[in-house]
C-alpha positions, 0 to 999 in steps of 0.5 A, spaced: 330 564 731 336 566 727 339 568 734 337 562 737 341 558 731 347 563 732 347 561 740 348 554 738 355 556 734 358 559 741 360 552 744 363 549 737 366 556 735 369 558 742 371 551 744 377 550 741 380 557 742 378 555 750 382 549 750 388 552 747 387 558 752 387 553 758 392 548 756 397 554 754 396 559 759 391 557 765 395 551 766 402 554 766 400 560 770 397 555 775 403 551 775 408 557 776 404 559 782 405 551 785 412 551 783 413 558 786 412 554 793 417 549 792 424 548 792 424 544 785 430 544 781 427 542 774 431 536 774 429 531 780 422 529 781 421 531 788 418 537 789 419 539 796 414 544 799 417 550 802 411 555 803 413 562 802 421 561 802 422 563 795 419 570 796 423 571 802 429 569 798 427 574 792 426 580 796 433 579 800 436 577 793 441 583 791 441 581 784 433 580 784 432 587 786 437 590 782 434 587 776 427 590 778 430 597 779 433 596 772 426 594 769 423 601 772 429 605 769 428 602 762 420 603 763 421 610 765 427 612 760 423 609 755 416 612 757 419 619 757 422 618 750 417 613 746 411 617 748 412 624 746 416 622 740 411 617 737 406 622 738 410 627 734 411 622 728 404 620 728 402 628 728 406 629 723 404 623 718 397 625 720 398 632 716 401 628 710 407 632 709 411 631 702 416 627 706 411 622 709 413 616 705 421 617 707 419 618 714 414 612 714 420 608 712 425 610 717 420 609 723 416 603 721 422 599 718 425 597 725 419 594 727 419 589 721 426 586 724 426 580 729 428 582 736 435 577 735 437 581 729 436 588 732 440 585 738 445 583 733 445 589 729 446 594 735 451 589 739 455 591 733 454 598 733 456 598 740 462 594 739 468 598 743 473 596 737 470 596 730 463 599 732 460 604 728 458 608 734 466 609 737 468 609 729 464 615 728 466 619 734 473 618 733 472 620 726 470 627 728 475 628 733 471 626 739 475 620 742 474 622 749 467 620 748 469 613 746 467 607 751 465 600 751 458 602 751 456 595 754 461 594 759 458 597 765 451 598 767 452 606 767 453 605 760 449 599 758 442 602 761 441 608 756 445 604 750 440 598 750 434 603 752 436 606 745 435 599 741 429 598 745 426 605 743 428 604 736 425 597 735 418 599 738 417 606 736 414 604 730 408 600 733 406 606 738 406 611 732 402 606 728 397 606 734 397 613 735 396 615 728 390 610 728 387 614 733 388 621 730 385 619 724 379 617 728 378 624 730 373 628 725 376 634 722 370 638 724 373 639 731 379 642 729 376 647 724 371 649 730 377 650 734 380 654 729 374 658 728 374 660 736 381 662 735 385 656 738 392 656 735 396 649 734 398 648 741 391 649 744 388 645 738 393 639 740 392 640 748 384 641 748 382 637 742 387 632 740 390 629 747 383 628 750 380 624 744 387 620 744 386 619 752 384 612 751 389 610 746 394 613 751 392 609 757 392 602 753 399 604 750 402 606 757 399 599 759 403 595 753 409 599 755 409 597 762 408 590 760 413 590 755 418 593 760 417 587 765 417 582 759 424 585 756 428 579 755 430 577 748 434 583 746 437 584 752 439 577 753 442 577 746 445 584 746 449 583 752 451 576 751 459 578 751 458 582 757 455 577 762 451 580 768 452 587 766 445 588 765 440 584 769 432 584 768 427 580 771 427 576 764 434 574 764 435 573 771 429 568 771 432 565 765 438 564 769 435 562 776 431 557 772 436 554 767 443 555 769 442 555 776 437 549 776 432 552 781 425 552 777 422 554 784 425 560 785 425 562 778 417 561 778 417 565 785 420 571 781 415 570 775 409 570 780 412 577 783 413 580 776 406 578 775 403 581 781 407 587 779 404 588 772 397 587 775 398 592 780 401 597 775 396 596 770 390 597 775 393 603 777 394 606 770 387 604 769 385 608 775 389 614 775 388 615 767 380 614 768 376 619 764 369 620 762 369 617 755 368 622 749 363 619 744 365 623 737 
């Protein structure tokens, strides 16, 4: 009887959320697929159907391919730094050291800042004339290392990656820490009794039991790398075209170049890349679930 009454609440409770989901997600996605097959400028009422011409144009567009390459570079560079570093901080915090409060502040504080504030902050740090980074290098006699950090793609890639890692690290530490706190201490005690050292305990106990968390965070990182826009857009505002990623190039094509059809096609390509990589990660990182 109670179950029957609860089932009657499904529609009225899920209905509003479903309507909002359709209105603000499903319909825009469907529109993007439709616009990608047209030459619509976003201003004129005419939407001429051109088939797959926008997709052919995208994969022949050097700027689009460079933006795609930059996304991969940001993703790989960030992955190689964020995951080991966030897991290290999470393991340290799980041990509750005396300096845990200070470490939490250092790691988590950047996540409280908006992306725009973070971009402005790091943009001022990288300022070639009065920026903190170049001033610090000059003060310690390393003038040869000073440079316009955002003036070229070679320098801007690692510089922006540092800003992205700085802001996003705390989120990954929190999620890793939550996963670590779910692992029973008895597992470590048993491993220690069997003679396992700290590294062996991490490799054979911690990492396998954190595998589901790692898998989810890898997908989060892939999605974040492909959707990177605001921080790069703001931090490079004084250095036009120095670093182009999919988000900034789609913005430029749609709003500055008045080519919503082409921008939608690139958005669709990005959607399928994210989908493909997410499915690949799920397949490659699939392991038998461990209950504890």
